[in-house]
MIMI-79284 format. One line per field, with one value per residue (C-alpha): residue in three letters; chain; z, y, x. Coordinates in pm, 1 decimal. Layout:
rest [ala ...]
kette [A ...]
Z [Z ...]
Y [Y ...]
X [X ...]
END
This chain:
rest [unk unk unk unk unk unk unk unk unk unk unk unk unk unk unk unk unk unk unk unk unk unk unk unk unk unk unk unk unk unk unk unk unk unk unk unk unk unk unk unk unk unk unk unk unk unk unk unk unk unk unk unk unk unk unk unk unk unk unk unk unk unk unk unk unk unk unk unk unk unk unk unk unk unk unk unk unk unk unk unk unk unk unk unk unk unk unk unk unk unk unk unk unk unk unk unk unk unk unk unk unk unk unk unk unk unk unk unk unk unk unk unk unk unk unk unk unk unk unk unk unk unk unk unk unk unk unk unk unk unk unk unk unk unk unk unk unk unk unk unk unk unk unk unk unk unk unk unk unk unk unk unk unk unk unk unk unk unk unk unk unk unk unk unk unk unk unk unk unk unk unk unk unk unk unk unk unk unk unk unk unk unk unk unk unk unk unk unk unk unk unk unk unk unk unk unk unk unk unk unk unk unk unk unk unk unk unk unk unk unk unk unk unk unk unk unk unk unk unk unk unk unk unk unk unk unk unk unk unk unk unk unk unk unk unk unk unk unk unk unk unk unk unk unk unk unk unk unk unk unk unk unk unk unk unk unk unk unk unk unk unk unk unk unk unk unk unk unk unk unk unk unk unk unk unk unk unk unk unk unk unk unk unk unk unk unk unk unk unk unk unk unk unk unk unk unk unk unk unk unk unk unk unk unk unk unk unk unk unk unk unk unk unk unk unk unk unk unk unk unk unk unk unk unk unk unk unk unk unk unk unk unk unk unk unk unk unk unk unk unk unk unk unk unk unk unk unk unk unk unk unk unk unk unk unk unk unk unk unk unk unk unk unk unk unk unk unk unk unk unk unk unk unk unk unk unk unk unk unk unk unk unk unk unk unk unk unk unk unk unk unk unk unk unk unk unk unk unk unk unk unk unk unk unk unk unk unk unk unk unk unk unk unk unk unk unk unk unk unk unk unk unk unk unk unk unk unk unk unk unk unk unk unk unk unk unk unk unk unk unk unk unk unk unk unk unk unk unk unk unk unk unk unk unk unk unk unk unk unk unk unk unk unk unk unk unk unk unk unk unk unk unk unk unk unk unk unk unk unk unk unk unk unk unk unk unk unk unk unk unk unk unk unk unk unk unk unk unk unk unk unk unk unk unk unk unk unk unk unk unk unk unk unk unk]
kette [A A A A A A A A A A A A A A A A A A A A A A A A A A A A A A A A A A A A A A A A A A A A A A A A A A A A A A A A A A A A A A A A A A A A A A A A A A A A A A A A A A A A A A A A A A A A A A A A A A A A A A A A A A A A A A A A A A A A A A A A A A A A A A A A A A A A A A A A A A A A A A A A A A A A A A A A A A A A A A A A A A A A A A A A A A A A A A A A A A A A A A A A A A A A A A A A A A A A A A A A A A A A A A A A A A A A A A A A A A A A A A A A A A A A A A A A A A A A A A A A A A A A A A A A A A A A A A A A A A A A A A A A A A A A A A A A A A A A A A A A A A A A A A A A A A A A A A A A A A A A A A A A A A A A A A A A A A A A A A A A A A A A A A A A A A A A A A A A A A A A A A A A A A A A A A A A A A A A A A A A A A A A A A A A A A A A A A A A A A A A A A A A A A A A A A A A A A A A A A A A A A A A A A A A A A A A A A A A A A A A A A A A A A A A A A A A A A A A A A A A A A A A A A A A A A A A A A A A A A A A A A A A A A A A A A A A A A A A A A A A A A A A A A A A A A A A A A A A A A A A A A A A A A A A A A A A A A]
Z [-11498.1 -11679.4 -11955.4 -12053.2 -12392.2 -12319.9 -12625.5 -12937.5 -13306.3 -13497.2 -13570.0 -13488.0 -13225.1 -13284.4 -12915.9 -12614.7 -12267.7 -12000.1 -11644.0 -11368.9 -11052.7 -10705.8 -10470.0 -10450.3 -10637.9 -10608.9 -10769.2 -11051.7 -11117.8 -11128.6 -11374.8 -11612.1 -11602.2 -11685.9 -11980.1 -12122.7 -12070.2 -12297.1 -12564.4 -12815.6 -13131.3 -13379.8 -13224.1 -13214.3 -12876.6 -12630.0 -12251.0 -12084.2 -11703.5 -11529.4 -11183.5 -10991.2 -10732.3 -10575.0 -10254.9 -10241.7 -10465.8 -10775.8 -10961.6 -10913.3 -11027.5 -11341.4 -11428.7 -11459.1 -11761.4 -11914.0 -12253.8 -12281.4 -12147.7 -12145.5 -11808.3 -11727.0 -11379.9 -11163.7 -10894.1 -10682.5 -10669.8 -10916.3 -10901.1 -11139.5 -11397.0 -11449.7 -11448.3 -11721.7 -11927.6 -11911.9 -12010.2 -12307.1 -12417.2 -12405.3 -12610.1 -12983.4 -13037.6 -13223.5 -12931.4 -12571.1 -12312.3 -11950.7 -11722.6 -11341.9 -11198.4 -10978.0 -11293.2 -11399.1 -11774.9 -11939.2 -12278.1 -12573.6 -12368.5 -12577.2 -12920.2 -12840.5 -12714.8 -13025.4 -13256.5 -13099.6 -13145.1 -13509.9 -13568.2 -13413.1 -13558.3 -13379.4 -13039.3 -12859.5 -12545.4 -12470.5 -12125.9 -12040.4 -11831.0 -11490.6 -11235.9 -10866.3 -10749.7 -10676.5 -11042.2 -10978.7 -11168.0 -11065.8 -11382.5 -11673.9 -11764.9 -11540.1 -11500.5 -11376.2 -11078.5 -10966.0 -10693.3 -10967.8 -10910.0 -11141.2 -11019.8 -11173.3 -11317.7 -11178.3 -10935.5 -10758.0 -11029.4 -11152.2 -11440.2 -11665.3 -11610.4 -11944.6 -11840.2 -11828.2 -12134.7 -12407.9 -12542.1 -12565.2 -12514.6 -12178.0 -12071.1 -11861.5 -11830.0 -11571.9 -11625.5 -11459.9 -11812.3 -12080.5 -12447.0 -12581.2 -12933.7 -12923.2 -13139.4 -12909.4 -12596.8 -12723.9 -12841.1 -12483.5 -12333.1 -12154.6 -11791.3 -11584.6 -11309.1 -11091.0 -10989.3 -10750.3 -10766.5 -10818.0 -11093.6 -11353.4 -11580.0 -11532.9 -11617.0 -11927.2 -12061.1 -12000.8 -12177.1 -12471.3 -12479.9 -12487.3 -12809.5 -12972.2 -12913.1 -12795.5 -12492.5 -12506.3 -12292.0 -12445.9 -12259.9 -12457.4 -12304.7 -11961.6 -11677.7 -11302.4 -11095.6 -10734.2 -10662.4 -10397.5 -10352.4 -10519.8 -10340.8 -10054.0 -9840.1 -10081.6 -9840.9 -9850.8 -10225.4 -10286.0 -10095.8 -10284.7 -10623.1 -10530.5 -10470.3 -10801.7 -10986.3 -10826.6 -10909.0 -11274.3 -11358.5 -11115.5 -11315.8 -11647.1 -11632.5 -11738.5 -11501.2 -11700.2 -11450.2 -11461.3 -11840.6 -11829.8 -11553.2 -11760.9 -12078.3 -11906.9 -11754.5 -11395.7 -11341.3 -11502.5 -11473.9 -11524.2 -11552.1 -11465.9 -11490.8 -11145.1 -10924.7 -10767.0 -11063.8 -11020.9 -11007.7 -11028.0 -10903.8 -10938.1 -10596.9 -10755.4 -10825.5 -10508.5 -10201.7 -10098.8 -9763.9 -9638.6 -9376.1 -9103.8 -9337.5 -9512.1 -9185.0 -9075.2 -9407.0 -9418.9 -9062.9 -9137.0 -9461.0 -9289.4 -9014.1 -9262.6 -9480.9 -9185.6 -9077.3 -9426.7 -9461.9 -9120.1 -9212.7 -9544.8 -9380.2 -9113.8 -9380.3 -9579.5 -9268.3 -9187.6 -9541.0 -9522.2 -9192.1 -9342.4 -9646.0 -9423.8 -9218.6 -9540.7 -9650.9 -9322.8 -9347.3 -9690.1 -9879.5 -9675.7 -9538.1 -9406.0 -9464.7 -9766.9 -9887.6 -9975.8 -10344.0 -10517.6 -10633.5 -11000.6 -10962.1 -10684.4 -10913.3 -10988.0 -10628.7 -10503.6 -10751.6 -10624.7 -10301.4 -10174.4 -10493.5 -10512.9 -10152.7 -10198.8 -10510.0 -10323.3 -10036.1 -10276.9 -10449.1 -10117.3 -10016.6 -10341.6 -10275.6 -9925.6 -10058.2 -10326.7 -10069.1 -9836.9 -10125.8 -10207.0 -9841.8 -9835.6 -10153.6 -10016.0 -9691.4 -9881.9 -10079.8 -9757.6 -9596.0 -9905.2 -9898.4 -9526.5 -9585.2 -9859.6 -9629.1 -9355.7 -9604.8 -9717.8 -9355.3 -9298.7 -9612.3 -9499.1 -9156.1 -9317.0 -9531.5 -9226.8 -9028.7 -9314.6 -9329.7 -8953.7 -8976.0 -9259.5 -9051.4 -8756.3 -8986.6 -9110.5 -8751.2 -8665.6 -8965.6 -8865.0 -8514.9 -8657.2 -8888.1 -8592.5 -8400.2 -8699.8 -8735.9 -8365.5 -8399.4 -8704.3 -8513.5 -8218.6 -8452.1 -8624.6 -8291.0 -8192.4 -8529.8 -8478.1 -8135.4 -8291.3 -8556.8 -8283.8 -8100.9 -8423.0 -8482.2 -8132.6 -8196.4 -8529.2 -8355.3 -8106.3 -8392.6 -8565.2 -8243.4 -8208.0 -8568.5 -8507.1 -8193.5 -8384.9 -8656.0 -8404.2 -8199.8 -8442.7 -8170.2 -7928.2 -7977.3 -7926.5 -7604.5 -7478.7 -7545.6 -7360.7 -7064.3 -7059.3 -7068.9 -6785.9 -6576.0 -6622.6 -6513.8 -6212.5 -6118.2 -6120.6 -5916.4 -5665.9 -5597.5 -5500.4 -5333.5 -5026.6 -4981.0 -5121.9 -5467.0 -5419.6 -5347.7 -5658.4 -5859.0 -5726.9 -5807.2 -6158.7 -6223.3 -6104.8 -6383.4 -6680.7 -6972.1 -7065.6 -7130.0 -6759.4 -6625.7 -6642.7 -6648.7 -6403.4 -6340.1 -5973.6 -5651.4 -5428.5 -5115.3 -4900.7 -5063.7 -5094.6 -5314.0 -5620.5 -5931.9 -5882.3 -6150.9 -6179.6]
Y [8842.4 8813.3 9029.1 9076.8 9220.5 9436.0 9654.5 9564.0 9581.4 9529.7 9896.5 9989.3 10259.7 10537.0 10620.4 10387.3 10529.7 10325.1 10377.1 10194.5 10152.4 10008.7 10029.7 10371.8 10234.9 10556.1 10764.9 10514.7 10518.3 10899.2 10908.7 10651.0 10819.2 11155.5 11006.0 10829.7 11131.8 11350.1 11132.9 11284.1 11431.8 11359.9 11071.8 10702.2 10560.6 10274.6 10263.6 9996.7 9979.7 9774.6 9659.4 9613.0 9365.3 9583.7 9451.5 9680.6 9720.8 9803.0 9471.2 9508.4 9871.4 9780.9 9515.3 9792.9 9928.5 9587.9 9679.9 10008.3 9938.7 9664.9 9534.7 9377.8 9224.5 9145.5 8881.7 9070.6 9430.3 9482.3 9859.6 10149.6 10059.2 9695.8 9793.6 10054.4 9819.5 9545.6 9792.8 9911.9 9551.9 9480.7 9791.2 9856.5 10233.4 10423.0 10666.1 10543.7 10786.0 10702.0 10855.1 10851.2 10762.7 11077.5 11289.5 11487.0 11563.0 11880.1 11910.8 11860.4 11741.4 11428.8 11585.5 11870.4 11628.0 11409.0 11713.2 11849.8 11513.6 11502.9 11851.9 11763.0 11429.9 11453.6 11451.5 11115.3 11222.1 11506.2 11613.1 11796.7 12102.3 11978.7 12196.6 12169.6 12202.8 12574.6 12642.0 12673.0 12486.2 12132.9 12051.6 12265.4 12071.5 11964.9 12125.9 11987.5 12192.2 12262.3 11997.6 11734.9 11648.3 11723.0 11928.6 12047.2 12395.9 12676.0 12462.5 12690.5 12961.0 13095.6 12892.1 13202.1 13306.9 13357.6 13125.2 12821.1 12903.8 12828.7 12484.9 12410.0 12160.3 12023.5 11743.0 11579.6 11574.3 11396.1 11051.4 11152.3 11237.8 11167.2 11070.4 10848.1 10715.4 10336.7 10292.9 10511.9 10346.7 10001.0 10124.2 10207.2 9901.2 10088.3 10193.7 10061.9 9835.2 9908.7 10222.8 10167.1 10420.8 10720.0 10858.9 10604.8 10881.9 11101.5 10812.3 10722.8 11080.4 11104.2 10772.1 10890.3 11212.4 11018.6 10852.9 11190.7 11211.0 11533.8 11578.4 11857.4 12022.3 12103.2 12379.7 12327.6 11983.6 12066.1 11831.8 11857.9 11638.4 11560.4 11467.0 11201.9 11089.6 10756.1 10697.8 10451.2 10406.7 10555.5 10689.7 10382.7 10340.6 10704.4 10680.1 10363.0 10519.6 10839.4 10639.3 10458.7 10784.6 10940.9 10640.1 10642.2 11012.2 11193.0 11407.3 11333.0 11591.1 11953.4 12193.9 12410.0 12571.0 12919.5 12914.0 12898.1 13161.1 13405.2 13317.8 13383.5 13716.1 13593.7 13679.5 13983.3 14113.5 14468.1 14495.7 14798.5 14885.3 14749.6 14480.1 14420.0 14416.2 14452.6 14134.1 14146.0 13846.1 13778.3 13721.2 13436.0 13253.8 13291.3 13496.6 13625.6 13491.6 13822.8 13892.1 14056.6 14298.9 14384.8 14449.8 14685.5 14871.2 14900.6 15031.8 15299.0 15401.0 15437.8 15652.9 15877.0 15912.3 16019.7 16271.9 16422.1 16448.0 16615.9 16870.9 16949.7 16993.4 17223.9 17426.1 17476.3 17571.7 17838.9 17971.7 17993.4 18176.9 18426.3 18485.8 18531.6 18787.8 18963.9 18965.1 19121.5 19388.8 19493.4 19307.4 19448.9 19207.6 19250.9 18890.6 18727.0 18599.9 18951.2 19043.9 19112.3 19467.0 19386.7 19317.2 19567.4 19779.8 19484.8 19372.1 19723.7 19758.4 19446.4 19321.3 19148.1 18948.2 18845.2 18722.8 18536.5 18362.1 18260.8 18121.6 17918.0 17789.8 17687.1 17513.7 17318.8 17221.5 17108.1 16896.0 16747.5 16671.4 16509.9 16299.5 16198.8 16115.2 15901.3 15724.1 15664.1 15542.7 15299.9 15174.6 15137.2 14937.1 14718.1 14650.9 14583.6 14338.6 14166.0 14150.2 13988.6 13743.5 13656.0 13608.4 13375.6 13179.6 13152.7 13040.8 12774.1 12655.2 12645.4 12449.2 12200.8 12162.9 12104.0 11841.2 11673.7 11685.3 11527.1 11253.6 11193.3 11178.3 10929.8 10717.1 10735.3 10617.2 10329.2 10247.0 10250.1 10016.3 9784.4 9790.3 9710.6 9416.5 9292.4 9324.2 9124.7 8855.1 8843.9 8801.8 8517.7 8355.3 8391.2 8225.8 7939.7 7904.1 7888.6 7613.9 7420.1 7456.8 7317.6 7024.6 6970.2 6964.8 6705.7 6494.4 6524.5 6422.1 6120.3 6022.1 6055.7 5839.5 5573.0 5586.2 5535.5 5271.4 5072.3 4819.6 5089.4 5017.7 4642.9 4703.6 4941.5 4682.5 4420.2 4658.5 4725.3 4350.8 4283.6 4566.6 4418.6 4075.2 4228.0 4416.3 4089.4 3918.3 4200.6 4175.6 3807.6 3799.1 3947.7 4290.7 4168.5 4169.1 4514.2 4645.9 4474.9 4624.0 4973.3 4921.1 4811.0 5117.4 5344.5 5224.7 5457.1 5218.1 4871.3 4764.9 4813.0 4571.9 4265.9 4429.6 4203.2 3897.0 3893.4 3999.1 4277.9 4203.2 4282.9 4002.1 4205.3 4500.2 4332.5 4229.9 3944.2 3686.1 3548.0]
X [-9076.2 -9409.1 -9551.4 -9913.9 -10007.4 -10308.2 -10346.2 -10535.9 -10449.0 -10125.7 -10046.1 -9688.0 -9670.1 -9421.0 -9379.4 -9372.1 -9438.7 -9258.4 -9389.3 -9195.6 -9404.7 -9353.8 -9651.5 -9829.5 -10131.4 -10336.8 -10062.4 -10021.0 -10396.0 -10403.3 -10111.6 -10264.8 -10605.8 -10448.7 -10259.5 -10565.0 -10790.0 -10574.0 -10409.3 -10164.9 -10311.5 -10031.3 -9835.4 -9923.5 -9837.0 -9856.0 -9834.6 -9618.5 -9641.7 -9372.5 -9484.6 -9160.9 -9288.5 -9559.4 -9714.9 -10020.6 -10325.8 -10117.5 -10183.6 -10558.1 -10550.8 -10358.2 -10615.2 -10874.1 -10682.7 -10605.8 -10752.1 -10559.7 -10209.5 -9947.8 -9827.9 -9491.9 -9465.8 -9162.4 -9196.7 -8941.7 -8826.1 -8539.7 -8485.9 -8539.7 -8273.0 -8376.1 -8744.6 -8697.4 -8480.3 -8745.1 -9015.4 -8812.0 -8751.9 -9125.6 -9213.6 -9193.1 -9185.9 -8915.7 -8910.0 -8902.0 -9039.6 -8954.8 -9217.1 -9245.8 -9584.4 -9582.1 -9625.0 -9932.6 -9901.5 -10032.1 -10196.8 -9963.9 -9668.2 -9598.7 -9666.0 -9426.6 -9162.6 -9179.6 -9191.2 -8873.4 -8698.1 -8806.9 -8668.5 -8330.4 -8214.5 -7877.2 -8045.5 -8058.8 -8247.3 -8490.9 -8609.2 -8930.4 -9007.7 -9124.2 -9304.3 -9373.9 -9733.6 -9673.3 -9579.9 -9208.0 -8938.7 -8845.2 -8648.1 -8534.6 -8219.8 -7934.1 -7592.5 -7261.8 -7144.9 -6792.3 -6806.4 -6838.0 -7204.6 -7500.0 -7794.5 -8119.4 -8081.9 -8299.9 -8499.1 -8747.4 -8745.4 -9081.2 -9220.6 -9232.7 -8870.5 -8685.6 -8401.8 -8632.3 -8839.4 -8590.4 -8509.3 -8137.2 -7860.2 -7747.1 -7519.5 -7793.0 -8171.9 -8383.6 -8530.1 -8858.6 -8978.6 -8720.8 -8756.3 -8476.2 -8431.0 -8446.9 -8136.9 -7927.3 -8071.5 -7979.5 -7638.8 -7531.2 -7700.4 -7979.5 -7964.8 -7674.6 -7807.7 -7503.1 -7692.7 -7982.0 -8267.5 -8034.5 -7810.2 -7930.4 -8060.0 -7751.5 -7520.8 -7724.1 -7706.8 -7332.3 -7267.8 -7478.9 -7277.2 -6949.8 -7065.7 -7132.5 -7507.4 -7670.1 -7896.6 -8157.9 -8424.5 -8764.4 -8947.4 -9271.8 -9330.1 -9473.7 -9570.0 -9617.4 -9386.0 -9468.9 -9108.7 -9025.7 -9387.8 -9312.8 -8981.1 -8943.9 -8631.6 -8381.6 -8117.4 -7894.2 -7952.2 -7863.7 -7536.0 -7443.6 -7523.9 -7340.8 -7021.5 -7069.1 -7122.5 -6815.3 -6598.7 -6704.7 -6723.5 -6492.6 -6250.4 -6425.0 -6703.8 -6679.3 -6857.1 -7098.8 -7336.8 -7179.5 -7183.6 -7564.0 -7584.6 -7378.3 -7567.9 -7901.6 -7789.4 -7816.6 -7451.0 -7287.7 -6932.9 -6803.8 -6427.6 -6222.1 -5856.9 -5787.9 -5929.2 -6173.2 -6411.5 -6788.7 -6993.7 -7374.4 -7572.9 -7944.8 -8109.0 -8305.6 -7981.7 -7776.6 -7699.5 -7357.8 -7244.5 -7102.0 -7362.8 -7152.1 -6976.9 -7302.9 -7482.2 -7205.8 -7204.6 -7583.3 -7589.8 -7328.5 -7502.6 -7837.5 -7684.8 -7500.5 -7810.5 -8023.7 -7759.1 -7733.9 -8111.3 -8139.7 -7870.0 -8034.2 -8372.9 -8228.4 -8045.7 -8364.1 -8556.9 -8294.7 -8312.0 -8690.9 -8672.2 -8426.3 -8646.9 -8950.9 -8757.3 -8660.2 -9022.5 -9134.8 -8864.2 -8982.0 -8712.0 -8418.1 -8163.6 -7814.3 -7703.5 -7548.3 -7884.8 -8006.2 -8040.5 -7710.8 -7621.1 -7663.8 -8037.5 -8101.9 -8321.0 -8547.1 -8573.4 -8642.0 -8925.9 -9109.5 -8951.7 -9267.1 -9323.6 -8956.4 -8952.2 -9278.4 -9145.0 -8829.9 -9032.1 -9245.8 -8932.1 -8781.3 -9103.0 -9098.6 -8738.5 -8829.6 -9117.6 -8894.2 -8626.5 -8881.4 -9009.5 -8654.8 -8592.6 -8904.9 -8793.2 -8444.1 -8592.9 -8815.0 -8516.9 -8321.5 -8602.4 -8624.5 -8253.5 -8270.2 -8556.7 -8357.5 -8058.6 -8265.7 -8411.6 -8059.0 -7955.7 -8249.7 -8158.8 -7796.9 -7916.5 -8136.1 -7845.6 -7619.5 -7880.5 -7917.4 -7539.2 -7523.5 -7797.0 -7608.2 -7291.7 -7472.1 -7598.3 -7244.9 -7117.1 -7391.3 -7297.9 -6931.8 -7017.4 -7217.0 -6925.9 -6686.1 -6914.8 -6933.7 -6555.1 -6519.9 -6758.2 -6568.6 -6239.5 -6375.8 -6506.6 -6167.7 -5989.3 -6223.3 -6161.5 -5785.9 -5808.8 -6003.2 -5735.5 -5468.8 -5660.7 -5694.9 -5322.1 -5251.0 -5480.9 -5312.3 -4974.1 -5103.5 -5233.7 -4897.9 -4717.4 -4944.2 -4879.5 -4506.2 -4533.4 -4719.2 -4457.3 -4172.1 -4356.0 -4568.3 -4668.6 -4787.1 -5154.7 -5103.9 -4908.6 -5177.5 -5443.1 -5237.6 -5201.0 -5573.3 -5647.3 -5398.4 -5547.5 -5891.9 -5765.8 -5595.3 -5913.7 -6100.1 -5826.3 -5806.4 -6172.7 -6124.5 -5776.6 -5614.5 -5462.6 -5134.0 -5281.8 -5426.5 -5080.8 -4952.4 -5233.6 -5156.6 -4788.8 -4879.3 -5095.5 -4814.6 -4583.9 -4538.8 -4572.4 -4677.4 -4318.5 -4229.2 -4485.0 -4259.5 -3919.2 -3719.5 -3932.1 -3816.9 -3974.8 -3846.0 -3654.6 -3957.8 -4145.9 -4469.2 -4373.0 -4229.4 -4413.8 -4653.4 -4713.2 -5056.0]
END
C-alpha cells in the first residue's frame, strides 16, 4: 500500500471524506468534481481517495486532482473493509465520513451532517438521506426485520413523505454515506475484514451499539445514490458475508421495523371487544396477499351494488310516473301516494302546483342518486384498479421468489456435483493409500527375510555369479551342460545348488561340477 499526500498546508481538518474506489474511473471523477464544486461552508475538510487496485484509468484520473485530494493506493484489491480502514488511518479528521463514489452530493449535505453530530454528542454514527435518480428513497435508516436481516427503511417511498423527513435513532445506517466519530471507530477496531463487500457497515453499527453508542439518521443531509453502479461481481461475496452476518448476529438482534411503521402511522390498529380486530395498512408500505378472497368479495359487492342502484332507479321512475298521472288527473289518485286526508284541503286548493313540486323533488332525488351511483362506481373502479395493481405486485414478488428458488436449485446442483467430485477424489486417494500399505507390507516382509537370513544377499550374488559362469560354459560345451544349466535354474534357492554332491543314476541329470 502506498500513500500520497496531495493537499497543502498544515491546518488540521475537522472532517475527512474517505472514498473507496475500484475501477469505474468516470464515476469517481464525477463524484470528486461534484464535491470540489460545492465545498462545505462551515466545515474544514479533506478528501482521501483509496484506490483498491484499479486496473482502468482510475490512477490517471486521480492524478488530475493531485493538489486537492490525498490518494492511497493498493497494489491488489483488498475489499471494502480494508480499503476504508486504510483510508481512515491515512486521514486526520475528528469526523470520518465514508462515501461511495457512485454518490452525487447536494448542497449543504456535509455541513448538515456535521452540525447534527455536534448537536448529539452521544451519537457515534450518522447516516444521510439517499435518493434514487427518480427522487424516491434509497436510504432513510435501516431496520431489523423479523427474519433477522437488516433492510433499508422505506425504500421507494416519495422523498417528501413525512416518515423519511424526520431525523431519529436507528440501529443501523448505510455505509454509502456515513459519518463516524474517529474515537468510536478506533474503539471498535474499524470495519471487520471478515466481511467482503457486504454487511461491513451493518456490522460496524451493531458493534458500536453494543458499546452503548447511538446510531442516527439525518434527513437534512441529502445525496443521490446510483446504487450498484460501482459494484463488480458481488454475488459470491454477498453470500459469504451473509453467512458471516448470520453466524455473528443471529438471535442477538431485536426486530424493530413494525415499531417504526406504527410510529409513522403506516399501520394502525382498532381493537374491538372480540376478534378479529381492524388493521389498516398503507398501500405504500405493503400489500395483503389475499387476492382470491378479495377478488370474490369485490365481485359480489359490485354485483349487489348494481342491483341496488337498478332497483332504486326503477322505484323512482315508478313514483314519477304515478305523480305525472296524478298531475294529469287534476291531483286525484286512488293509490297510496295520493295526498293524505289531513292535508286534503291544501292539496285541493292547488293540486297542479303540489304535483309539480313533487315531480321536481323526485327529479332532484334521481339526479342525486345518479351522482351517488357515479361516485360509487368511480370508487369501485379505483378499488378494482388498486386490486389489480396489488395482484401484479404479488405476481412480480412470486416471480422473483421463483427465480431465486431456481438459482438456489442451480447452486445445489453445482454443490452436489462438487461433492461428487470430492468423493471420487477421496476414493482414488484411499485406493492409493491401500497400494502404499501393500508396498509397505512387502517392504516389511523383505526386511523380516533379511533379518532371518542375514547372508541372503551374499548367496544371491553367488548364485548370479554361478549362473553367469554356466551361461558362458553352456555357450562353449555340449548339450549336456545345457541340461545341467536348465536344471540349475529350476532350483528354488541358492542353497540347493550343491545339495548332494553326487550325480543322478542316469548320469546326465544330476548336478555337474565345473
